[in-house]
ZAMARGU-4260 file (C-alpha; in steps of 0.2 Angstrom, whole numbers, plus 5000, padded with zeros to 4 digits):
<rodrens>
0) 4998/5000/4999 | 5012/5013/5004 | 5022/5009/4989 | 5005/5011/4978 | 5004/5029/4988
5) 5022/5033/4984 | 5017/5029/4966 | 5003/5042/4962 | 5012/5055/4972 | 5024/5052/4963
10) 5015/5052/4947 | 5007/5069/4952 | 5021/5079/4956 | 5027/5078/4938 | 5012/5084/4930
15) 5010/5099/4941 | 5027/5102/4935 | 5023/5101/4916 | 5007/5113/4920 | 5020/5125/4927
20) 5033/5123/4912 | 5018/5124/4900 | 5012/5141/4909 | 5029/5147/4911 | 5030/5144/4891
25) 5013/5152/4886 | 5017/5169/4894 | 5032/5176/4885 | 5020/5168/4870 | 5006/5181/4875
30) 5020/5195/4874 | 5026/5190/4860 | 5009/5190/4853 | 5005/5207/4859 | 5020/5217/4849
35) 5018/5208/4835 | 4997/5212/4837 | 5005/5230/4839 | 5017/5229/4825 | 5006/5222/4813
40) 4996/5236/4816 | 5007/5250/4814 | 5013/5240/4797 | 4994/5239/4790 | 4991/5258/4795
45) 5010/5265/4785 | 5002/5254/4771 | 4988/5262/4768 | 4994/5282/4772 | 5009/5283/4759
50) 5014/5299/4766 | 5032/5301/4781 | 5035/5314/4790 | 5050/5324/4783 | 5050/5316/4767
55) 5044/5319/4751 | 5028/5305/4744 | 5029/5304/4727 | 5016/5308/4716 | 5013/5287/4711
60) 5011/5281/4729 | 4997/5294/4733 | 4987/5298/4718 | 4969/5288/4720 | 4956/5289/4708
65) 4940/5298/4712 | 4928/5298/4701 | 4915/5314/4709 | 4902/5324/4699 | 4905/5341/4699
70) 4898/5355/4711 | 4882/5359/4703 | 4880/5341/4699 | 4881/5333/4718 | 4872/5347/4724
75) 4857/5345/4710 | 4858/5325/4716 | 4855/5330/4736 | 4841/5341/4729 | 4835/5328/4718
80) 4835/5315/4736 | 4826/5328/4748 | 4814/5332/4734 | 4810/5314/4730 | 4807/5312/4748
85) 4800/5328/4752 | 4782/5318/4762 | 4797/5314/4776 | 4808/5326/4775 | 4794/5342/4778
90) 4789/5335/4791 | 4805/5331/4799 | 4809/5348/4798 | 4795/5356/4805 | 4795/5344/4819
95) 4812/5347/4825 | 4810/5366/4824 | 4793/5366/4835 | 4803/5356/4848 | 4821/5366/4849
100) 4808/5384/4847 | 4800/5375/4863 | 4817/5366/4871 | 4831/5378/4868 | 4819/5394/4863
105) 4820/5407/4848 | 4831/5423/4845 | 4823/5437/4856 | 4815/5450/4846 | 4821/5463/4858
110) 4838/5460/4853 | 4835/5458/4837 | 4828/5475/4836 | 4841/5484/4847 | 4854/5475/4831
115) 4844/5483/4817 | 4842/5498/4825 | 4860/5497/4830 | 4867/5493/4812 | 4859/5507/4802
120) 4842/5517/4800 | 4842/5517/4782 | 4830/5499/4780 | 4814/5513/4784 | 4817/5521/4766
125) 4816/5507/4757 | 4801/5511/4751 | 4807/5527/4747 | 4820/5520/4734 | 4834/5521/4745
130) 4844/5506/4745 | 4857/5507/4759 | 4843/5497/4766 | 4850/5482/4757 | 4867/5485/4764
135) 4858/5485/4781 | 4850/5466/4779 | 4865/5461/4774 | 4874/5467/4788 | 4862/5461/4799
140) 4861/5443/4791 | 4880/5442/4794 | 4876/5446/4810 | 4862/5433/4812 | 4874/5420/4803
145) 4888/5424/4819 | 4875/5422/4831 | 4874/5438/4838 | 4855/5436/4837 | 4857/5419/4848
150) 4843/5418/4862 | 4852/5419/4881 | 4854/5400/4884 | 4860/5390/4897 | 4870/5376/4899
155) 4856/5364/4897 | 4849/5373/4883 | 4865/5373/4872 | 4868/5353/4878 | 4849/5352/4871
160) 4851/5360/4855 | 4868/5350/4850 | 4858/5335/4853 | 4843/5339/4843 | 4854/5345/4829
165) 4861/5328/4831 | 4847/5318/4831 | 4842/5327/4813 | 4859/5321/4808 | 4857/5304/4812
170) 4836/5303/4807 | 4842/5311/4788 | 4857/5299/4784 | 4846/5284/4791 | 4832/5289/4780
175) 4843/5293/4765 | 4851/5277/4767 | 4835/5264/4771 | 4829/5274/4753 | 4845/5273/4741
180) 4846/5252/4748 | 4829/5252/4741 | 4816/5252/4757 | 4802/5258/4761 | 4803/5269/4776
185) 4792/5281/4784 | 4798/5296/4796 | 4792/5286/4813 | 4803/5271/4807 | 4817/5285/4807
190) 4813/5296/4823 | 4814/5278/4832 | 4827/5267/4825 | 4841/5281/4821 | 4846/5288/4837
195) 4854/5272/4841 | 4875/5278/4838 | 4869/5297/4846 | 4884/5292/4860 | 4896/5288/4846
200) 4891/5304/4835 | 4892/5315/4851 | 4912/5310/4853 | 4913/5313/4835 | 4907/5330/4837
205) 4919/5333/4853 | 4935/5327/4842 | 4929/5340/4829 | 4925/5354/4842 | 4944/5349/4847
210) 4950/5352/4829 | 4943/5367/4826 | 4954/5373/4840 | 4967/5380/4830 | 4958/5392/4817
215) 4950/5399/4834 | 4966/5403/4839 | 4970/5410/4822 | 4953/5420/4823 | 4957/5427/4842
220) 4973/5433/4837 | 4966/5440/4823 | 4956/5452/4831 | 4972/5454/4844 | 4980/5460/4829
225) 4969/5471/4822 | 4965/5480/4838 | 4984/5482/4839 | 4988/5490/4822 | 5000/5473/4820
230) 4992/5471/4803 | 4998/5489/4798 | 5011/5482/4788 | 5027/5476/4789 | 5036/5460/4794
235) 5025/5457/4808 | 5008/5457/4798 | 5018/5444/4787 | 5023/5433/4797 | 5005/5433/4808
240) 4997/5429/4792 | 5009/5414/4788 | 5006/5406/4807 | 4987/5410/4803 | 4984/5401/4789
245) 4994/5385/4794 | 4984/5386/4808 | 4968/5386/4798 | 4974/5372/4788 | 4978/5362/4802
250) 4959/5362/4805 | 4954/5363/4789 | 4966/5347/4787 | 4958/5336/4800 | 4940/5342/4798
255) 4939/5335/4782 | 4940/5316/4789 | 4928/5321/4805 | 4916/5326/4793 | 4915/5307/4785
260) 4918/5299/4800 | 4902/5307/4807 | 4892/5295/4791 | 4905/5282/4797 | 4900/5280/4815
265) 4882/5279/4810 | 4886/5259/4801 | 4879/5248/4815 | 4893/5242/4829 | 4905/5256/4823
270) 4915/5265/4836 | 4921/5281/4835 | 4940/5279/4834 | 4938/5265/4821 | 4925/5277/4810
275) 4940/5292/4811 | 4950/5278/4807 | 4940/5272/4790 | 4938/5291/4785 | 4956/5294/4786
280) 4959/5280/4774 | 4946/5286/4763 | 4952/5302/4760 | 4971/5299/4759 | 4976/5306/4742
285) 4960/5313/4740 | 4960/5327/4754 | 4959/5343/4743 | 4944/5335/4731 | 4934/5332/4745
290) 4935/5347/4755 | 4932/5358/4741 | 4915/5348/4741 | 4912/5352/4758 | 4918/5371/4756
295) 4904/5373/4742 | 4893/5365/4753 | 4894/5379/4766 | 4896/5391/4754 | 4879/5387/4745
300) 4872/5385/4762 | 4878/5401/4766 | 4870/5409/4750 | 4853/5401/4754 | 4852/5409/4769
305) 4855/5428/4763 | 4841/5423/4749 | 4830/5419/4760 | 4833/5430/4777 | 4836/5447/4766
310) 4820/5448/4759 | 4811/5444/4774 | 4821/5457/4786 | 4817/5470/4771 | 4797/5465/4773
315) 4799/5464/4792 | 4809/5482/4792 | 4797/5488/4780 | 4778/5482/4789 | 4783/5485/4805
320) 4787/5503/4803 | 4771/5505/4795 | 4761/5495/4808 | 4770/5499/4824 | 4759/5488/4835
325) 4767/5474/4826 | 4786/5475/4834 | 4781/5463/4846 | 4778/5448/4832 | 4797/5438/4831
330) 4793/5434/4812 | 4811/5435/4810 | 4817/5421/4825 | 4805/5409/4820 | 4812/5410/4800
335) 4830/5410/4808 | 4821/5393/4819 | 4815/5385/4804 | 4831/5388/4792 | 4842/5379/4807
340) 4832/5364/4805 | 4833/5365/4787 | 4851/5366/4786 | 4856/5353/4796 | 4846/5342/4785
345) 4854/5349/4771 | 4871/5345/4776 | 4868/5329/4782 | 4860/5325/4766 | 4874/5333/4755
350) 4891/5324/4767 | 4879/5308/4765 | 4879/5308/4746 | 4897/5313/4746 | 4903/5299/4757
355) 4891/5287/4744 | 4899/5294/4729 | 4915/5289/4738 | 4912/5270/4744 | 4905/5267/4727
360) 4919/5273/4720 | 4931/5262/4731 | 4918/5248/4727 | 4921/5251/4706 | 4933/5237/4701
365) 4936/5248/4684
</rodrens>
């Protein structure tokens, strides 16, 4: 019996030692796998991105095909897509405009009147043939676009405004994706199903705000330089414009990727940083062509605001001069609230269709 016990104990000891040996061998193998995985990731990144710091990149290494439609053609395709589903997008704009006015508020009519009178009084003579009122309306429109007639909202209301804007973006992208896939959808489907990637989209928005900090620094520097007379001329002015141009270029370089990432992140199971990597791979070798179309989108949007707001402002000035009892009626603030929602729908539709054109070009075997 004693011999049998010795045998079993002798057989158990080597088994435990073998386990320890196998475990000891596995640990360095795990470290090697992590290093290899990291190295593989770096190699993959370098393989996708041909540019190297402080090295001249040859054109053959970064040139990529991108068969995009022209500026007007791309804009027309966005208008056609919105017009085709106008029974969905018009109620969407109305719903979110009403929610925005109830939750966030509208621009104060008193501040609008004060700004109007402070800019110039020439608008009162518009019906007498004084065309200087056109300049007054244009200056007021620029001030509106700059946010000077915004309501005095609290921090909570500002967060609500951002969330509402993101929900409009997500709903528009979801509807367009389903419609271009050939699915019949209703507005209710978009309102209920489009909000799932709200957190990931919000993270991309925060990253975009950080990427706009260089251009904000350039704007602050411009105001300071103008007040101190630094821009009067000379070497100082030249150096300032070089630095300001570099900061603006840096923001535009970053923001081109993030704009497309706002669409990529809406894909199921997508994470923010992965969306940024995918969007970065999409714009390599095509950044300027994509950036020009994004700037064209913003130009058309500003033109749309001016075309709509200037006649409204002129009519509002004339009618309220004739009927002073209507001074309380917030016509222009209501129009601004509606234009804001329409602008978000336009931007999201334009960016999504631009994204689809890029994806279709990548998928084309030719």
